Every structure is written in C-alpha cells, then in structure tokens.
PQR file of N, CA, C, O and H, with PARSE charges and radii, in Angstrom:
ATOM      1  N   MET A   1    -140.082  94.491  70.961 -0.4000 1.5000
ATOM      2  CA  MET A   1    -138.811  94.142  71.559 -0.0000 2.0000
ATOM      3  C   MET A   1    -138.787  94.583  73.019  0.5500 1.7000
ATOM      4  O   MET A   1    -139.213  95.688  73.354 -0.5500 1.4000
ATOM      5  N   HIS A   2    -138.296  93.725  73.857 -0.4000 1.5000
ATOM      6  CA  HIS A   2    -138.214  94.017  75.287 -0.0000 2.0000
ATOM      7  C   HIS A   2    -137.111  95.039  75.545  0.5500 1.7000
ATOM      8  O   HIS A   2    -136.015  94.903  75.000 -0.5500 1.4000
ATOM      9  H   HIS A   2    -137.950  92.827  73.585  0.4000 1.0000
ATOM     10  N   PRO A   3    -137.377  96.072  76.374 -0.5600 1.5000
ATOM     11  CA  PRO A   3    -136.377  97.127  76.584  0.2800 2.0000
ATOM     12  C   PRO A   3    -135.063  96.625  77.180  0.5500 1.7000
ATOM     13  O   PRO A   3    -133.998  97.133  76.831 -0.5500 1.4000
ATOM     14  N   LEU A   4    -135.120  95.659  78.052 -0.4000 1.5000
ATOM     15  CA  LEU A   4    -133.915  95.060  78.631 -0.0000 2.0000
ATOM     16  C   LEU A   4    -134.009  93.550  78.499  0.5500 1.7000
ATOM     17  O   LEU A   4    -135.094  92.979  78.610 -0.5500 1.4000
ATOM     18  H   LEU A   4    -135.985  95.246  78.335  0.4000 1.0000
ATOM     19  N   ARG A   5    -132.896  92.915  78.267 -0.4000 1.5000
ATOM     20  CA  ARG A   5    -132.914  91.459  78.135 -0.0000 2.0000
ATOM     21  C   ARG A   5    -133.335  90.788  79.433  0.5500 1.7000
ATOM     22  O   ARG A   5    -134.097  89.821  79.411 -0.5500 1.4000
ATOM     23  H   ARG A   5    -132.015  93.379  78.177  0.4000 1.0000
ATOM     24  N   HIS A   6    -132.858  91.280  80.540 -0.4000 1.5000
ATOM     25  CA  HIS A   6    -133.209  90.727  81.848 -0.0000 2.0000
ATOM     26  C   HIS A   6    -133.665  91.870  82.750  0.5500 1.7000
ATOM     27  O   HIS A   6    -132.939  92.851  82.911 -0.5500 1.4000
ATOM     28  H   HIS A   6    -132.240  92.066  80.558  0.4000 1.0000
ATOM     29  N   PRO A   7    -134.848  91.761  83.338 -0.5600 1.5000
ATOM     30  CA  PRO A   7    -135.326  92.832  84.217  0.2800 2.0000
ATOM     31  C   PRO A   7    -134.392  93.101  85.398  0.5500 1.7000
ATOM     32  O   PRO A   7    -134.404  94.198  85.957 -0.5500 1.4000
ATOM     33  N   ARG A   8    -133.586  92.110  85.782 -0.4000 1.5000
ATOM     34  CA  ARG A   8    -132.679  92.351  86.912 -0.0000 2.0000
ATOM     35  C   ARG A   8    -131.603  93.375  86.557  0.5500 1.7000
ATOM     36  O   ARG A   8    -130.947  93.910  87.450 -0.5500 1.4000
ATOM     37  H   ARG A   8    -133.576  91.219  85.329  0.4000 1.0000
ATOM     38  N   ASN A   9    -131.413  93.652  85.277 -0.4000 1.5000
ATOM     39  CA  ASN A   9    -130.447  94.671  84.861 -0.0000 2.0000
ATOM     40  C   ASN A   9    -130.958  96.095  85.112  0.5500 1.7000
ATOM     41  O   ASN A   9    -130.249  97.068  84.857 -0.5500 1.4000
ATOM     42  H   ASN A   9    -131.946  93.218  84.551  0.4000 1.0000
ATOM     43  N   ALA A  10    -132.177  96.205  85.607 -0.4000 1.5000
ATOM     44  CA  ALA A  10    -132.737  97.517  85.920 -0.0000 2.0000
ATOM     45  C   ALA A  10    -131.982  98.190  87.047  0.5500 1.7000
ATOM     46  O   ALA A  10    -132.095  99.402  87.233 -0.5500 1.4000
ATOM     47  H   ALA A  10    -132.753  95.414  85.814  0.4000 1.0000
ATOM     48  N   ILE A  11    -131.211  97.417  87.804 -0.4000 1.5000
ATOM     49  CA  ILE A  11    -130.426  98.002  88.881 -0.0000 2.0000
ATOM     50  C   ILE A  11    -129.440  99.027  88.335  0.5500 1.7000
ATOM     51  O   ILE A  11    -129.072  99.967  89.040 -0.5500 1.4000
ATOM     52  H   ILE A  11    -131.120  96.433  87.653  0.4000 1.0000
ATOM     53  N   VAL A  12    -129.006  98.859  87.084 -0.4000 1.5000
ATOM     54  CA  VAL A  12    -128.066  99.800  86.470 -0.0000 2.0000
ATOM     55  C   VAL A  12    -128.681 101.188  86.387  0.5500 1.7000
ATOM     56  O   VAL A  12    -127.979 102.190  86.525 -0.5500 1.4000
ATOM     57  H   VAL A  12    -129.305  98.096  86.510  0.4000 1.0000
ATOM     58  N   VAL A  13    -129.984 101.252  86.161 -0.4000 1.5000
ATOM     59  CA  VAL A  13    -130.671 102.540  86.073 -0.0000 2.0000
ATOM     60  C   VAL A  13    -130.554 103.286  87.392  0.5500 1.7000
ATOM     61  O   VAL A  13    -130.243 104.477  87.404 -0.5500 1.4000
ATOM     62  H   VAL A  13    -130.554 100.439  86.048  0.4000 1.0000
ATOM     63  N   GLY A  14    -130.800 102.602  88.500 -0.4000 1.5000
ATOM     64  CA  GLY A  14    -130.706 103.231  89.811 -0.0000 2.0000
ATOM     65  C   GLY A  14    -129.291 103.443  90.280  0.5500 1.7000
ATOM     66  O   GLY A  14    -129.029 104.323  91.100 -0.5500 1.4000
ATOM     67  H   GLY A  14    -131.053 101.635  88.490  0.4000 1.0000
ATOM     68  N   LEU A  15    -128.366 102.641  89.765 -0.4000 1.5000
ATOM     69  CA  LEU A  15    -126.968 102.767  90.164 -0.0000 2.0000
ATOM     70  C   LEU A  15    -126.400 104.127  89.784  0.5500 1.7000
ATOM     71  O   LEU A  15    -125.496 104.627  90.454 -0.5500 1.4000
ATOM     72  H   LEU A  15    -128.578 101.926  89.099  0.4000 1.0000
ATOM     73  N   ILE A  16    -126.909 104.724  88.735 -0.4000 1.5000
ATOM     74  CA  ILE A  16    -126.437 106.043  88.314 -0.0000 2.0000
ATOM     75  C   ILE A  16    -126.660 107.058  89.431  0.5500 1.7000
ATOM     76  O   ILE A  16    -125.760 107.836  89.749 -0.5500 1.4000
ATOM     77  H   ILE A  16    -127.643 104.318  88.191  0.4000 1.0000
ATOM     78  N   PHE A  17    -127.851 107.056  90.027 -0.4000 1.5000
ATOM     79  CA  PHE A  17    -128.151 107.995  91.102 -0.0000 2.0000
ATOM     80  C   PHE A  17    -127.367 107.664  92.370  0.5500 1.7000
ATOM     81  O   PHE A  17    -126.894 108.567  93.059 -0.5500 1.4000
ATOM     82  H   PHE A  17    -128.582 106.424  89.769  0.4000 1.0000
ATOM     83  N   ALA A  18    -127.228 106.391  92.675 -0.4000 1.5000
ATOM     84  CA  ALA A  18    -126.484 106.005  93.869 -0.0000 2.0000
ATOM     85  C   ALA A  18    -125.010 106.392  93.738  0.5500 1.7000
ATOM     86  O   ALA A  18    -124.410 106.867  94.702 -0.5500 1.4000
ATOM     87  H   ALA A  18    -127.612 105.657  92.114  0.4000 1.0000
ATOM     88  N   LEU A  19    -124.429 106.198  92.570 -0.4000 1.5000
ATOM     89  CA  LEU A  19    -123.037 106.595  92.353 -0.0000 2.0000
ATOM     90  C   LEU A  19    -122.881 108.117  92.381  0.5500 1.7000
ATOM     91  O   LEU A  19    -121.864 108.634  92.845 -0.5500 1.4000
ATOM     92  H   LEU A  19    -124.917 105.812  91.787  0.4000 1.0000
ATOM     93  N   THR A  20    -123.884 108.824  91.887 -0.4000 1.5000
ATOM     94  CA  THR A  20    -123.858 110.284  91.962 -0.0000 2.0000
ATOM     95  C   THR A  20    -123.879 110.732  93.422  0.5500 1.7000
ATOM     96  O   THR A  20    -123.173 111.670  93.792 -0.5500 1.4000
ATOM     97  H   THR A  20    -124.710 108.404  91.510  0.4000 1.0000
ATOM     98  N   GLY A  21    -124.676 110.073  94.246 -0.4000 1.5000
ATOM     99  CA  GLY A  21    -124.718 110.393  95.673 -0.0000 2.0000
ATOM    100  C   GLY A  21    -123.390 110.112  96.354  0.5500 1.7000
ATOM    101  O   GLY A  21    -122.941 110.894  97.192 -0.5500 1.4000
ATOM    102  H   GLY A  21    -125.249 109.311  93.946  0.4000 1.0000
ATOM    103  N   ALA A  22    -122.759 108.998  95.999 -0.4000 1.5000
ATOM    104  CA  ALA A  22    -121.456 108.665  96.583 -0.0000 2.0000
ATOM    105  C   ALA A  22    -120.398 109.674  96.146  0.5500 1.7000
ATOM    106  O   ALA A  22    -119.566 110.086  96.955 -0.5500 1.4000
ATOM    107  H   ALA A  22    -123.123 108.362  95.319  0.4000 1.0000
ATOM    108  N   ALA A  23    -120.421 110.076  94.877 -0.4000 1.5000
ATOM    109  CA  ALA A  23    -119.467 111.077  94.394 -0.0000 2.0000
ATOM    110  C   ALA A  23    -119.720 112.430  95.059  0.5500 1.7000
ATOM    111  O   ALA A  23    -118.774 113.147  95.385 -0.5500 1.4000
ATOM    112  H   ALA A  23    -121.097 109.742  94.220  0.4000 1.0000
ATOM    113  N   TYR A  24    -120.972 112.775  95.256 -0.4000 1.5000
ATOM    114  CA  TYR A  24    -121.361 114.022  95.920 -0.0000 2.0000
ATOM    115  C   TYR A  24    -120.805 114.054  97.341  0.5500 1.7000
ATOM    116  O   TYR A  24    -120.288 115.078  97.787 -0.5500 1.4000
ATOM    117  H   TYR A  24    -121.741 112.193  94.991  0.4000 1.0000
ATOM    118  N   TRP A  25    -120.912 112.936  98.046 -0.4000 1.5000
ATOM    119  CA  TRP A  25    -120.362 112.840  99.407 -0.0000 2.0000
ATOM    120  C   TRP A  25    -118.837 112.888  99.374  0.5500 1.7000
ATOM    121  O   TRP A  25    -118.225 113.587 100.181 -0.5500 1.4000
ATOM    122  H   TRP A  25    -121.332 112.104  97.684  0.4000 1.0000
ATOM    123  N   ALA A  26    -118.217 112.155  98.450 -0.4000 1.5000
ATOM    124  CA  ALA A  26    -116.755 112.069  98.403 -0.0000 2.0000
ATOM    125  C   ALA A  26    -116.116 113.417  98.113  0.5500 1.7000
ATOM    126  O   ALA A  26    -115.112 113.772  98.731 -0.5500 1.4000
ATOM    127  H   ALA A  26    -118.714 111.587  97.794  0.4000 1.0000
ATOM    128  N   VAL A  27    -116.681 114.168  97.185 -0.4000 1.5000
ATOM    129  CA  VAL A  27    -116.123 115.483  96.861 -0.0000 2.0000
ATOM    130  C   VAL A  27    -116.175 116.394  98.077  0.5500 1.7000
ATOM    131  O   VAL A  27    -115.220 117.120  98.352 -0.5500 1.4000
ATOM    132  H   VAL A  27    -117.496 113.880  96.683  0.4000 1.0000
ATOM    133  N   GLN A  28    -117.279 116.361  98.800 -0.4000 1.5000
ATOM    134  CA  GLN A  28    -117.401 117.216  99.974 -0.0000 2.0000
ATOM    135  C   GLN A  28    -116.469 116.770 101.094  0.5500 1.7000
ATOM    136  O   GLN A  28    -115.908 117.605 101.804 -0.5500 1.4000
ATOM    137  H   GLN A  28    -118.055 115.771  98.576  0.4000 1.0000
ATOM    138  N   ALA A  29    -116.298 115.467 101.259 -0.4000 1.5000
ATOM    139  CA  ALA A  29    -115.434 114.954 102.319 -0.0000 2.0000
ATOM    140  C   ALA A  29    -113.956 115.203 101.996  0.5500 1.7000
ATOM    141  O   ALA A  29    -113.186 115.584 102.878 -0.5500 1.4000
ATOM    142  H   ALA A  29    -116.753 114.788 100.683  0.4000 1.0000
ATOM    143  N   ILE A  30    -113.563 114.993 100.755 -0.4000 1.5000
ATOM    144  CA  ILE A  30    -112.164 115.191 100.366 -0.0000 2.0000
ATOM    145  C   ILE A  30    -111.783 116.669 100.431  0.5500 1.7000
ATOM    146  O   ILE A  30    -110.673 117.007 100.841 -0.5500 1.4000
ATOM    147  H   ILE A  30    -114.188 114.683 100.039  0.4000 1.0000
ATOM    148  N   ALA A  31    -112.703 117.549 100.028 -0.4000 1.5000
ATOM    149  CA  ALA A  31    -112.426 118.985 100.027 -0.0000 2.0000
ATOM    150  C   ALA A  31    -112.582 119.604 101.414  0.5500 1.7000
ATOM    151  O   ALA A  31    -112.376 120.806 101.582 -0.5500 1.4000
ATOM    152  H   ALA A  31    -113.605 117.273  99.695  0.4000 1.0000
ATOM    153  N   LYS A  32    -112.942 118.796 102.404 -0.4000 1.5000
ATOM    154  CA  LYS A  32    -113.130 119.259 103.791 -0.0000 2.0000
ATOM    155  C   LYS A  32    -114.229 120.315 103.910  0.5500 1.7000
ATOM    156  O   LYS A  32    -114.158 121.209 104.754 -0.5500 1.4000
ATOM    157  H   LYS A  32    -113.108 117.819 102.268  0.4000 1.0000
ATOM    158  N   TRP A  33    -115.257 120.197 103.043 -0.4000 1.5000
ATOM    159  CA  TRP A  33    -116.415 121.070 103.146 -0.0000 2.0000
ATOM    160  C   TRP A  33    -117.407 120.445 104.116  0.5500 1.7000
ATOM    161  O   TRP A  33    -117.255 119.296 104.529 -0.5500 1.4000
ATOM    162  H   TRP A  33    -115.315 119.471 102.358  0.4000 1.0000
ATOM    163  N   HIS A  34    -118.417 121.219 104.470 -0.4000 1.5000
ATOM    164  CA  HIS A  34    -119.511 120.672 105.271 -0.0000 2.0000
ATOM    165  C   HIS A  34    -120.272 119.674 104.408  0.5500 1.7000
ATOM    166  O   HIS A  34    -120.738 120.021 103.323 -0.5500 1.4000
ATOM    167  H   HIS A  34    -118.540 122.153 104.134  0.4000 1.0000
ATOM    168  N   VAL A  35    -120.403 118.435 104.882 -0.4000 1.5000
ATOM    169  CA  VAL A  35    -121.062 117.389 104.093 -0.0000 2.0000
ATOM    170  C   VAL A  35    -122.566 117.512 104.257  0.5500 1.7000
ATOM    171  O   VAL A  35    -123.081 117.535 105.375 -0.5500 1.4000
ATOM    172  H   VAL A  35    -120.025 118.152 105.764  0.4000 1.0000
ATOM    173  N   ASP A  36    -123.255 117.591 103.149 -0.4000 1.5000
ATOM    174  CA  ASP A  36    -124.718 117.659 103.126 -0.0000 2.0000
ATOM    175  C   ASP A  36    -125.263 116.236 103.160  0.5500 1.7000
ATOM    176  O   ASP A  36    -125.521 115.638 102.115 -0.5500 1.4000
ATOM    177  H   ASP A  36    -122.837 117.572 102.241  0.4000 1.0000
ATOM    178  N   TYR A  37    -125.439 115.692 104.371 -0.4000 1.5000
ATOM    179  CA  TYR A  37    -125.875 114.304 104.509 -0.0000 2.0000
ATOM    180  C   TYR A  37    -127.295 114.087 103.991  0.5500 1.7000
ATOM    181  O   TYR A  37    -127.625 113.000 103.517 -0.5500 1.4000
ATOM    182  H   TYR A  37    -125.230 116.177 105.220  0.4000 1.0000
ATOM    183  N   ALA A  38    -128.127 115.110 104.079 -0.4000 1.5000
ATOM    184  CA  ALA A  38    -129.494 114.975 103.563 -0.0000 2.0000
ATOM    185  C   ALA A  38    -129.481 114.790 102.043  0.5500 1.7000
ATOM    186  O   ALA A  38    -130.226 113.971 101.506 -0.5500 1.4000
ATOM    187  H   ALA A  38    -127.859 115.993 104.465  0.4000 1.0000
ATOM    188  N   GLY A  39    -128.636 115.551 101.358 -0.4000 1.5000
ATOM    189  CA  GLY A  39    -128.544 115.421  99.905 -0.0000 2.0000
ATOM    190  C   GLY A  39    -127.983 114.071  99.495  0.5500 1.7000
ATOM    191  O   GLY A  39    -128.462 113.458  98.541 -0.5500 1.4000
ATOM    192  H   GLY A  39    -128.031 116.217 101.794  0.4000 1.0000
ATOM    193  N   VAL A  40    -126.967 113.607 100.214 -0.4000 1.5000
ATOM    194  CA  VAL A  40    -126.372 112.302  99.916 -0.0000 2.0000
ATOM    195  C   VAL A  40    -127.405 111.198 100.119  0.5500 1.7000
ATOM    196  O   VAL A  40    -127.553 110.314  99.276 -0.5500 1.4000
ATOM    197  H   VAL A  40    -126.577 114.106 100.989  0.4000 1.0000
ATOM    198  N   THR A  41    -128.112 111.255 101.238 -0.4000 1.5000
ATOM    199  CA  THR A  41    -129.135 110.246 101.535 -0.0000 2.0000
ATOM    200  C   THR A  41    -130.234 110.251 100.483  0.5500 1.7000
ATOM    201  O   THR A  41    -130.662 109.189 100.031 -0.5500 1.4000
ATOM    202  H   THR A  41    -127.992 111.974 101.923  0.4000 1.0000
ATOM    203  N   MET A  42    -130.689 111.421 100.093 -0.4000 1.5000
ATOM    204  CA  MET A  42    -131.761 111.510  99.102 -0.0000 2.0000
ATOM    205  C   MET A  42    -131.316 110.978  97.742  0.5500 1.7000
ATOM    206  O   MET A  42    -132.095 110.312  97.060 -0.5500 1.4000
ATOM    207  H   MET A  42    -130.341 112.284 100.460  0.4000 1.0000
ATOM    208  N   LEU A  43    -130.074 111.260  97.335 -0.4000 1.5000
ATOM    209  CA  LEU A  43    -129.602 110.747  96.046 -0.0000 2.0000
ATOM    210  C   LEU A  43    -129.479 109.228  96.059  0.5500 1.7000
ATOM    211  O   LEU A  43    -129.834 108.568  95.083 -0.5500 1.4000
ATOM    212  H   LEU A  43    -129.441 111.800  97.889  0.4000 1.0000
ATOM    213  N   ILE A  44    -128.982 108.674  97.154 -0.4000 1.5000
ATOM    214  CA  ILE A  44    -128.841 107.218  97.235 -0.0000 2.0000
ATOM    215  C   ILE A  44    -130.215 106.548  97.266  0.5500 1.7000
ATOM    216  O   ILE A  44    -130.429 105.546  96.583 -0.5500 1.4000
ATOM    217  H   ILE A  44    -128.694 109.210  97.947  0.4000 1.0000
ATOM    218  N   LEU A  45    -131.138 107.089  98.045 -0.4000 1.5000
ATOM    219  CA  LEU A  45    -132.485 106.509  98.097 -0.0000 2.0000
ATOM    220  C   LEU A  45    -133.235 106.717  96.783  0.5500 1.7000
ATOM    221  O   LEU A  45    -134.074 105.895  96.415 -0.5500 1.4000
ATOM    222  H   LEU A  45    -130.964 107.903  98.600  0.4000 1.0000
ATOM    223  N   LEU A  46    -132.944 107.801  96.077 -0.4000 1.5000
ATOM    224  CA  LEU A  46    -133.533 107.993  94.753 -0.0000 2.0000
ATOM    225  C   LEU A  46    -133.049 106.902  93.811  0.5500 1.7000
ATOM    226  O   LEU A  46    -133.815 106.418  92.977 -0.5500 1.4000
ATOM    227  H   LEU A  46    -132.263 108.469  96.376  0.4000 1.0000
ATOM    228  N   GLY A  47    -131.801 106.517  93.935 -0.4000 1.5000
ATOM    229  CA  GLY A  47    -131.282 105.416  93.134 -0.0000 2.0000
ATOM    230  C   GLY A  47    -131.972 104.102  93.429  0.5500 1.7000
ATOM    231  O   GLY A  47    -132.292 103.346  92.511 -0.5500 1.4000
ATOM    232  H   GLY A  47    -131.179 106.910  94.612  0.4000 1.0000
ATOM    233  N   VAL A  48    -132.204 103.822  94.707 -0.4000 1.5000
ATOM    234  CA  VAL A  48    -132.903 102.594  95.092 -0.0000 2.0000
ATOM    235  C   VAL A  48    -134.332 102.600  94.548  0.5500 1.7000
ATOM    236  O   VAL A  48    -134.791 101.614  93.972 -0.5500 1.4000
ATOM    237  H   VAL A  48    -131.943 104.436  95.452  0.4000 1.0000
ATOM    238  N   ALA A  49    -135.026 103.718  94.738 -0.4000 1.5000
ATOM    239  CA  ALA A  49    -136.411 103.814  94.274 -0.0000 2.0000
ATOM    240  C   ALA A  49    -136.505 103.728  92.752  0.5500 1.7000
ATOM    241  O   ALA A  49    -137.419 103.101  92.217 -0.5500 1.4000
ATOM    242  H   ALA A  49    -134.653 104.519  95.206  0.4000 1.0000
ATOM    243  N   THR A  50    -135.564 104.353  92.063 -0.4000 1.5000
ATOM    244  CA  THR A  50    -135.579 104.318  90.600 -0.0000 2.0000
ATOM    245  C   THR A  50    -135.330 102.918  90.073  0.5500 1.7000
ATOM    246  O   THR A  50    -135.959 102.500  89.101 -0.5500 1.4000
ATOM    247  H   THR A  50    -134.822 104.862  92.497  0.4000 1.0000
ATOM    248  N   SER A  51    -134.419 102.187  90.705 -0.4000 1.5000
ATOM    249  CA  SER A  51    -134.154 100.830  90.231 -0.0000 2.0000
ATOM    250  C   SER A  51    -135.346  99.915  90.489  0.5500 1.7000
ATOM    251  O   SER A  51    -135.648  99.053  89.664 -0.5500 1.4000
ATOM    252  H   SER A  51    -133.908 102.526  91.494  0.4000 1.0000
ATOM    253  N   ILE A  52    -136.026 100.088  91.620 -0.4000 1.5000
ATOM    254  CA  ILE A  52    -137.227  99.296  91.890 -0.0000 2.0000
ATOM    255  C   ILE A  52    -138.315  99.642  90.879  0.5500 1.7000
ATOM    256  O   ILE A  52    -138.976  98.748  90.349 -0.5500 1.4000
ATOM    257  H   ILE A  52    -135.781 100.789  92.291  0.4000 1.0000
ATOM    258  N   LEU A  53    -138.504 100.924  90.610 -0.4000 1.5000
ATOM    259  CA  LEU A  53    -139.509 101.356  89.640 -0.0000 2.0000
ATOM    260  C   LEU A  53    -139.189 100.817  88.249  0.5500 1.7000
ATOM    261  O   LEU A  53    -140.082 100.341  87.549 -0.5500 1.4000
ATOM    262  H   LEU A  53    -137.968 101.650  91.040  0.4000 1.0000
ATOM    263  N   ALA A  54    -137.931 100.887  87.846 -0.4000 1.5000
ATOM    264  CA  ALA A  54    -137.553 100.375  86.524 -0.0000 2.0000
ATOM    265  C   ALA A  54    -137.790  98.875  86.442  0.5500 1.7000
ATOM    266  O   ALA A  54    -138.256  98.377  85.417 -0.5500 1.4000
ATOM    267  H   ALA A  54    -137.205 101.273  88.415  0.4000 1.0000
ATOM    268  N   TYR A  55    -137.476  98.153  87.508 -0.4000 1.5000
ATOM    269  CA  TYR A  55    -137.715  96.701  87.513 -0.0000 2.0000
ATOM    270  C   TYR A  55    -139.202  96.392  87.370  0.5500 1.7000
ATOM    271  O   TYR A  55    -139.583  95.526  86.582 -0.5500 1.4000
ATOM    272  H   TYR A  55    -137.098  98.557  88.341  0.4000 1.0000
ATOM    273  N   VAL A  56    -140.036  97.092  88.122 -0.4000 1.5000
ATOM    274  CA  VAL A  56    -141.478  96.833  88.070 -0.0000 2.0000
ATOM    275  C   VAL A  56    -142.036  97.137  86.677  0.5500 1.7000
ATOM    276  O   VAL A  56    -142.824  96.361  86.136 -0.5500 1.4000
ATOM    277  H   VAL A  56    -139.726  97.796  88.762  0.4000 1.0000
ATOM    278  N   LEU A  57    -141.625  98.263  86.105 -0.4000 1.5000
ATOM    279  CA  LEU A  57    -142.129  98.636  84.787 -0.0000 2.0000
ATOM    280  C   LEU A  57    -141.654  97.679  83.699  0.5500 1.7000
ATOM    281  O   LEU A  57    -142.424  97.317  82.810 -0.5500 1.4000
ATOM    282  H   LEU A  57    -140.985  98.893  86.545  0.4000 1.0000
ATOM    283  N   ILE A  58    -140.395  97.271  83.768 -0.4000 1.5000
ATOM    284  CA  ILE A  58    -139.851  96.388  82.735 -0.0000 2.0000
ATOM    285  C   ILE A  58    -140.365  94.960  82.915  0.5500 1.7000
ATOM    286  O   ILE A  58    -140.649  94.281  81.928 -0.5500 1.4000
ATOM    287  H   ILE A  58    -139.769  97.565  84.491  0.4000 1.0000
ATOM    288  N   ALA A  59    -140.486  94.499  84.151 -0.4000 1.5000
ATOM    289  CA  ALA A  59    -140.989  93.142  84.388 -0.0000 2.0000
ATOM    290  C   ALA A  59    -142.445  92.996  83.971  0.5500 1.7000
ATOM    291  O   ALA A  59    -142.876  91.914  83.574 -0.5500 1.4000
ATOM    292  H   ALA A  59    -140.255  95.050  84.953  0.4000 1.0000
ATOM    293  N   GLY A  60    -143.197  94.075  84.061 -0.4000 1.5000
ATOM    294  CA  GLY A  60    -144.607  94.034  83.705 -0.0000 2.0000
ATOM    295  C   GLY A  60    -144.901  94.309  82.242  0.5500 1.7000
ATOM    296  O   GLY A  60    -146.046  94.179  81.808 -0.5500 1.4000
ATOM    297  H   GLY A  60    -142.848  94.954  84.384  0.4000 1.0000
ATOM    298  N   SER A  61    -143.893  94.684  81.477 -0.4000 1.5000
ATOM    299  CA  SER A  61    -144.125  94.997  80.076 -0.0000 2.0000
ATOM    300  C   SER A  61    -144.156  93.715  79.240  0.5500 1.7000
ATOM    301  O   SER A  61    -143.503  92.731  79.589 -0.5500 1.4000
ATOM    302  H   SER A  61    -142.963  94.790  81.829  0.4000 1.0000
ATOM    303  N   PRO A  62    -144.905  93.724  78.151 -0.5600 1.5000
ATOM    304  CA  PRO A  62    -144.959  92.532  77.307  0.2800 2.0000
ATOM    305  C   PRO A  62    -143.626  92.278  76.612  0.5500 1.7000
ATOM    306  O   PRO A  62    -142.843  93.203  76.396 -0.5500 1.4000
ATOM    307  N   ASN A  63    -143.376  91.034  76.268 -0.4000 1.5000
ATOM    308  CA  ASN A  63    -142.100  90.643  75.664 -0.0000 2.0000
ATOM    309  C   ASN A  63    -142.100  90.729  74.133  0.5500 1.7000
ATOM    310  O   ASN A  63    -141.110  90.356  73.504 -0.5500 1.4000
ATOM    311  H   ASN A  63    -144.011  90.282  76.443  0.4000 1.0000
ATOM    312  N   ASP A  64    -143.175  91.205  73.530 -0.4000 1.5000
ATOM    313  CA  ASP A  64    -143.219  91.221  72.064 -0.0000 2.0000
ATOM    314  C   ASP A  64    -142.667  92.455  71.447  0.5500 1.7000
ATOM    315  O   ASP A  64    -142.651  92.579  70.223 -0.5500 1.4000
ATOM    316  H   ASP A  64    -143.980  91.507  74.041  0.4000 1.0000
TER
END
C-alpha cells in the first residue's frame, strides 16, 4: 500500500515545521521578547526541506 494517496500531499509533513516556526515567531513578537530570527528561519527552512524529502521518498516508492 502506498503511504500517501498523492505524493503532492507530502507538503503537509513539512507544513508542521513551517507552522511551528511561524508560531515561534508570533509568540516572541506578541510577548515583546527579542525575536530569534535564526531559529524562525531554520524552522521554516526545515519545513521546506522536510516536505521536499518526503515528496522524493514517497514519489520514488513502489505503489504495491
């Protein structure tokens, strides 16, 4: 059985990290703390990289 019906749905895997990065930035901005832009950038880019990796792995897997 194929892990995902459509490989394009792999974006959901990376969206978790990107949303975590956005929430991480929002909490710091709303609370008027010093915003850790490096951490926000790394979490968002981790989401992009994870979704690309998930797409490649799922697209290359057999459909049986």
